[in-house]
C-alpha positions as CSV (number, residue, x, y, z in Angstrom):
1,M,109.9,-71.6,-184.4
2,I,109.2,-75.2,-183.2
3,D,110.5,-76.4,-179.8
4,A,111.9,-79.8,-179.0
5,K,108.4,-81.1,-178.3
6,G,107.2,-80.1,-181.7
7,E,105.1,-77.2,-180.4
8,I,105.0,-73.9,-182.2
9,M,106.7,-71.1,-180.2
10,D,106.0,-67.4,-180.3
11,Y,106.3,-64.3,-178.1
12,K,103.0,-65.0,-176.4
13,S,104.0,-68.5,-175.4
14,A,107.1,-66.9,-173.8
15,G,104.8,-64.8,-171.6
16,V,104.6,-61.5,-173.6
17,D,101.2,-60.7,-175.1
18,I,101.6,-58.1,-177.8
19,E,97.8,-57.9,-178.4
20,A,97.3,-57.0,-174.7
21,G,99.8,-54.2,-175.2
22,Y,97.9,-52.8,-178.1
23,R,94.7,-52.9,-176.1
24,S,96.3,-51.1,-173.1
25,V,97.3,-48.3,-175.4
26,E,93.8,-47.9,-176.8
27,L,92.3,-47.9,-173.3
28,M,94.6,-45.2,-172.1
29,K,94.4,-42.8,-175.0
30,T,91.3,-41.0,-173.6
31,Y,93.2,-40.2,-170.3
32,V,96.3,-39.1,-172.1
33,K,94.4,-36.8,-174.4
34,E,93.1,-34.9,-171.4
35,T,96.6,-33.8,-170.5
36,M,97.6,-32.3,-173.9
37,R,99.0,-28.8,-174.2
38,P,99.3,-26.7,-177.3
39,E,103.1,-27.3,-177.3
40,V,102.8,-31.1,-177.8
41,L,103.7,-32.1,-181.3
42,G,102.2,-35.4,-182.7
43,G,100.3,-37.9,-180.8
44,L,100.7,-41.1,-178.7
45,G,102.4,-44.0,-180.3
46,G,105.5,-42.6,-181.9
47,F,109.0,-43.5,-180.9
48,S,109.5,-40.3,-179.0
49,G,107.5,-37.4,-177.6
50,A,107.9,-34.0,-179.1
51,F,107.3,-30.7,-177.2
52,S,107.8,-27.2,-178.7
53,L,109.7,-24.6,-176.6
54,A,108.1,-21.7,-178.5
55,G,106.3,-20.7,-175.3
56,C,109.7,-19.9,-173.7
57,K,110.3,-17.0,-176.1
58,D,109.6,-14.4,-173.4
59,M,112.3,-15.8,-171.2
60,E,115.7,-14.2,-171.2
61,D,117.6,-17.4,-170.6
62,P,115.3,-20.5,-170.4
63,V,116.8,-23.4,-168.5
64,L,115.4,-26.9,-168.6
65,L,114.8,-28.7,-165.3
66,S,114.2,-32.4,-164.8
67,G,113.0,-34.7,-162.0
68,T,112.7,-38.5,-161.9
69,D,111.3,-40.9,-159.3
70,G,109.1,-43.9,-158.6
71,V,106.4,-44.8,-156.1
72,G,108.5,-47.1,-154.0
73,T,107.0,-49.9,-151.8
74,K,103.7,-47.9,-151.4
75,I,102.8,-49.8,-154.6
76,K,102.4,-53.0,-152.4
77,L,99.2,-51.4,-150.9
78,A,97.8,-50.9,-154.4
79,F,98.3,-54.7,-155.0
80,L,96.7,-55.7,-151.7
81,L,93.7,-53.4,-152.2
82,D,93.5,-54.0,-156.0
83,R,93.3,-50.2,-156.4
84,H,95.4,-48.9,-159.2
85,D,93.9,-45.5,-160.2
86,T,95.7,-43.3,-157.7
87,I,99.3,-44.6,-157.6
88,G,100.1,-42.8,-160.9
89,I,99.4,-39.5,-159.2
90,D,102.2,-40.3,-156.7
91,A,104.6,-41.0,-159.6
92,V,103.9,-37.6,-161.2
93,A,103.8,-35.7,-157.9
94,M,107.3,-36.9,-156.8
95,C,108.7,-35.5,-160.1
96,V,106.8,-32.3,-160.7
97,N,107.1,-31.1,-157.1
98,D,110.9,-31.3,-157.5
99,V,110.8,-29.3,-160.7
100,A,108.5,-26.7,-159.1
101,C,110.8,-26.5,-156.1
102,A,113.4,-24.9,-158.3
103,G,110.9,-22.3,-159.5
104,G,110.1,-24.1,-162.7
105,E,107.0,-24.9,-164.6
106,P,106.6,-28.7,-165.4
107,L,106.1,-29.1,-169.1
108,F,105.7,-32.8,-169.8
109,F,105.9,-36.2,-168.2
110,L,106.8,-39.8,-169.4
111,D,106.0,-42.9,-167.4
112,Y,107.5,-46.4,-167.3
113,I,105.5,-49.4,-166.2
114,A,107.1,-52.8,-165.8
115,C,104.7,-55.6,-165.2
116,G,104.7,-59.4,-164.8
117,K,101.7,-59.7,-167.1
118,N,99.9,-57.0,-169.1
119,Y,96.3,-56.8,-167.9
120,P,95.0,-54.0,-170.2
121,E,92.4,-52.7,-167.8
122,K,94.9,-52.6,-164.9
123,I,97.5,-50.8,-167.0
124,A,94.8,-48.3,-168.2
125,A,93.8,-47.6,-164.5
126,I,97.5,-46.9,-163.7
127,V,97.8,-44.5,-166.6
128,K,94.5,-42.9,-165.6
129,G,96.2,-41.9,-162.3
130,V,99.3,-40.7,-164.2
131,A,97.1,-38.5,-166.4
132,E,95.3,-37.1,-163.4
133,G,98.6,-36.1,-161.8
134,C,99.6,-34.5,-165.1
135,R,96.2,-32.7,-165.2
136,Q,96.8,-31.4,-161.6
137,S,100.2,-30.0,-162.6
138,D,99.3,-28.7,-166.1
139,C,101.8,-31.1,-167.4
140,A,101.4,-33.1,-170.7
141,L,101.7,-36.8,-170.7
142,I,103.6,-37.1,-174.0
143,G,104.7,-40.7,-173.9
144,G,105.7,-43.8,-171.9
145,E,106.5,-47.4,-171.9
146,T,104.8,-50.6,-170.7
147,A,107.1,-53.5,-170.5
148,E,106.0,-57.1,-169.8
149,H,108.6,-59.0,-167.8
150,P,107.4,-62.6,-167.5
151,G,109.6,-64.5,-165.0
152,L,111.1,-61.3,-163.6
153,M,108.2,-60.4,-161.3
154,P,104.9,-62.1,-160.4
155,E,102.1,-61.8,-162.9
156,D,99.9,-59.6,-160.7
157,E,102.6,-57.1,-159.8
158,Y,104.2,-54.1,-161.5
159,D,106.5,-51.2,-160.8
160,L,105.9,-47.6,-161.8
161,A,108.4,-44.8,-162.4
162,G,108.7,-41.7,-164.6
163,F,110.3,-38.3,-165.2
164,S,109.2,-34.8,-165.8
165,V,110.9,-31.9,-167.7
166,G,110.2,-28.3,-166.8
167,V,111.5,-24.9,-167.6
168,V,112.5,-21.7,-165.7
169,D,114.1,-18.4,-166.7
170,R,117.7,-18.6,-165.2
171,K,117.1,-15.4,-163.2
172,D,114.2,-17.0,-161.5
173,I,115.8,-20.3,-160.4
174,V,115.3,-20.8,-156.6
175,T,118.8,-21.5,-155.2
176,G,118.7,-20.6,-151.5
177,E,121.8,-18.3,-151.9
178,H,119.9,-15.2,-150.7
179,V,118.5,-16.8,-147.5
180,R,119.1,-14.5,-144.5
181,A,118.6,-14.7,-140.7
182,G,115.1,-13.6,-139.9
183,D,113.5,-15.0,-143.0
184,V,110.3,-16.9,-142.4
185,I,109.5,-20.5,-143.3
186,I,106.0,-21.4,-144.6
187,G,104.9,-25.0,-144.8
188,M,102.2,-26.4,-147.0
189,A,100.0,-29.2,-145.7
190,S,100.6,-32.7,-147.0
191,S,97.9,-35.2,-147.9
192,G,99.4,-37.8,-145.6
193,V,102.4,-40.1,-145.8
194,H,102.8,-39.3,-149.6
195,S,105.3,-41.8,-151.1
196,N,108.1,-42.2,-148.7
197,G,108.9,-44.4,-145.7
198,F,106.5,-47.2,-146.7
199,S,109.0,-50.0,-145.9
200,L,108.6,-48.9,-142.3
201,V,104.9,-48.5,-142.7
202,R,104.6,-52.0,-143.9
203,K,106.7,-53.3,-141.0
204,V,104.5,-51.4,-138.4
205,F,101.1,-52.4,-139.8
206,E,99.9,-55.9,-140.8
207,M,99.8,-55.8,-144.6
208,S,96.6,-57.7,-145.4
209,R,93.5,-56.6,-147.2
210,E,91.5,-57.1,-144.0
211,S,93.8,-54.9,-142.0
212,L,93.9,-52.2,-144.7
213,E,90.1,-52.1,-144.9
214,T,89.8,-51.6,-141.1
215,Y,88.1,-48.3,-140.2
216,Y,89.9,-46.1,-137.7
217,E,87.8,-43.4,-135.9
218,E,90.9,-41.2,-135.5
219,L,91.6,-41.3,-139.2
220,K,87.9,-40.9,-140.2
221,T,88.6,-43.5,-142.9
222,T,90.1,-46.9,-143.3
223,L,93.8,-47.5,-142.8
224,G,94.3,-48.4,-146.5
225,E,92.6,-45.2,-147.7
226,A,94.7,-43.1,-145.4
227,L,97.9,-44.7,-146.5
228,L,97.1,-44.8,-150.2
229,A,96.1,-41.1,-150.3
230,P,98.0,-39.6,-153.3
231,T,100.9,-37.3,-152.9
232,R,99.9,-33.7,-152.9
233,I,101.0,-31.7,-156.0
234,Y,102.1,-28.1,-155.2
235,V,102.7,-26.8,-158.7
236,H,99.7,-24.4,-158.7
237,A,100.4,-23.1,-155.2
238,L,104.0,-22.3,-156.0
239,K,102.9,-20.7,-159.3
240,A,100.4,-18.6,-157.4
241,V,103.1,-17.3,-155.0
242,R,105.3,-16.3,-157.9
243,Q,102.4,-14.6,-159.7
244,A,101.6,-12.6,-156.5
245,G,105.0,-11.0,-156.9
246,V,106.7,-12.9,-154.0
247,T,110.3,-13.9,-154.3
248,V,110.8,-17.5,-153.0
249,K,114.3,-17.5,-151.5
250,A,114.4,-21.3,-150.9
251,C,112.2,-24.2,-151.3
252,S,112.2,-27.8,-150.0
253,H,110.1,-30.8,-151.1
254,I,109.8,-32.9,-147.9
255,T,110.2,-36.5,-149.2
256,G,112.3,-39.4,-148.0
257,G,114.5,-38.3,-145.1
258,G,111.8,-36.0,-143.7
259,F,112.8,-32.7,-142.1
260,Y,116.3,-33.5,-141.1
261,E,117.5,-34.4,-144.6
262,N,115.4,-32.2,-146.9
263,I,115.4,-28.9,-145.1
264,P,119.2,-28.4,-145.1
265,R,119.2,-29.0,-148.9
266,M,117.6,-25.6,-149.4
267,L,119.9,-23.7,-147.1
268,P,123.3,-22.0,-147.8
269,E,126.2,-22.6,-145.5
270,G,126.0,-20.7,-142.2
271,K,122.2,-20.7,-142.0
272,R,120.0,-22.9,-139.9
273,A,116.2,-23.5,-140.0
274,V,114.3,-23.4,-136.7
275,I,110.9,-25.3,-137.0
276,E,108.2,-25.0,-134.3
277,K,106.6,-28.4,-134.0
278,N,103.4,-27.0,-132.5
279,S,102.8,-24.5,-135.3
280,Y,100.4,-26.9,-137.1
281,E,98.4,-30.0,-136.3
282,I,100.2,-33.2,-137.1
283,P,97.9,-35.5,-139.1
284,A,96.4,-38.5,-137.3
285,I,98.1,-41.0,-139.5
286,F,101.5,-40.0,-138.2
287,K,100.4,-40.2,-134.6
288,L,98.9,-43.7,-135.2
289,L,102.1,-44.8,-137.0
290,A,104.4,-43.6,-134.2
291,R,102.2,-45.1,-131.5
292,T,101.7,-48.5,-133.2
293,G,105.3,-48.9,-134.1
294,N,106.8,-47.4,-131.0
295,I,108.8,-45.1,-133.3
296,D,110.7,-42.3,-131.5
297,E,110.0,-38.6,-132.5
298,K,113.4,-38.0,-134.2
299,M,113.0,-41.1,-136.4
300,M,109.5,-39.9,-137.4
301,Y,110.8,-36.5,-138.4
302,N,113.8,-38.1,-140.2
303,T,111.6,-40.4,-142.2
304,Y,108.2,-38.7,-142.9
305,N,106.8,-35.3,-143.9
306,M,104.8,-35.2,-140.7
307,G,102.1,-33.2,-142.4
308,I,104.2,-30.7,-144.3
309,G,104.9,-31.6,-147.9
310,M,106.6,-28.4,-149.1
311,M,108.4,-25.6,-147.4
312,L,109.3,-22.0,-148.6
313,V,111.6,-19.4,-147.2
314,L,110.5,-15.8,-147.6
315,D,111.3,-12.3,-146.6
316,P,109.0,-11.5,-143.6
317,A,107.3,-8.7,-145.6
318,D,106.1,-11.2,-148.1
319,V,104.5,-13.7,-145.7
320,D,100.9,-12.4,-145.8
321,T,100.8,-12.2,-149.5
322,A,102.3,-15.7,-149.9
323,V,99.8,-17.2,-147.5
324,E,96.9,-15.7,-149.3
325,A,98.2,-16.9,-152.7
326,I,98.7,-20.4,-151.4
327,R,95.1,-20.5,-150.0
328,S,93.8,-19.2,-153.3
329,A,95.4,-22.2,-155.0
330,G,93.6,-24.6,-152.7
331,D,96.5,-25.5,-150.4
332,R,96.8,-25.0,-146.6
333,P,99.8,-22.8,-145.5
334,Y,101.3,-22.5,-142.0
335,V,104.0,-20.2,-140.7
336,I,106.2,-22.9,-139.1
337,G,109.6,-21.4,-138.4
338,H,112.4,-19.0,-139.2
339,I,116.0,-18.8,-140.3
340,E,118.9,-18.2,-137.9
341,D,122.7,-17.8,-138.4
342,G,124.5,-20.9,-137.4
343,Q,125.7,-24.3,-138.5
344,K,123.7,-25.5,-141.6
345,G,120.9,-27.8,-140.4
346,V,117.6,-27.8,-138.7
347,T,116.4,-27.4,-135.1
348,L,113.0,-28.6,-134.0
349,C,111.5,-27.0,-131.0
């Protein structure tokens, strides 16, 4: 096509570089290959991803689970630090942790990257992180989409989201319906802020490369490294608990809304969680955030994970076995509270 000025028009002149897209796919193929499982049918590049459910034949009544999420405004830190190889872990973690919360095994993941301009090396770095998250959760990266959106967002920026599908035998779904007074709550340590509450983080701290590269003795690292630390993936720990023969009565992934919003989601009516705040050491990043922003304690617990990324409710007789299983998977467990009869909710003491 020729425009009014007599110049030849094509997709590239409109801001979409098809060749860059091809190069991005070639660069990411190595990372994607590392996540493959025997159930994956076909390879990268088709119109859809195919995954066989033949492995579910031993289940009485297999149920598919799904989870979808994005990284939120944490992605702004990746822009400022020009560090794009970890943000993909966050995208995977936010989805597979939700699937695992219901007692499921994540099977596969698909990502979606929208960018102002396709820089193949940057896209490949993002997908490298996605693949690492999939590797950590034994989840196959079977497809995705990279969409170039000139004029919709700045050339150097992008957004990342995705979704995971998992499976669980219906009899093993974690519902919370059997939670009883006297049950024990175990918390698993987070890796930091994870991927929630970054709009407040960005308001508290000066968002510049110089600020993020400032070293803090109390953090034992720079501010940027502490904040950009990828979300912890708990798939292996939860699987280890199940394999140890422990029945998980309820499970809560502590994401946006912190303790006050997420803990009640795992409880039946008439049951209340009591959390002992001094049962574990709150990570330094939360103390620094609260002090610098003059954020009151309730707001902190209503916004952040405060050092606990996943919580389980168990029968008291199963606590020691579960703690050992979690440790064997490489995670840090804490006995942080118990269940009481009362109005559904959470009490921090």
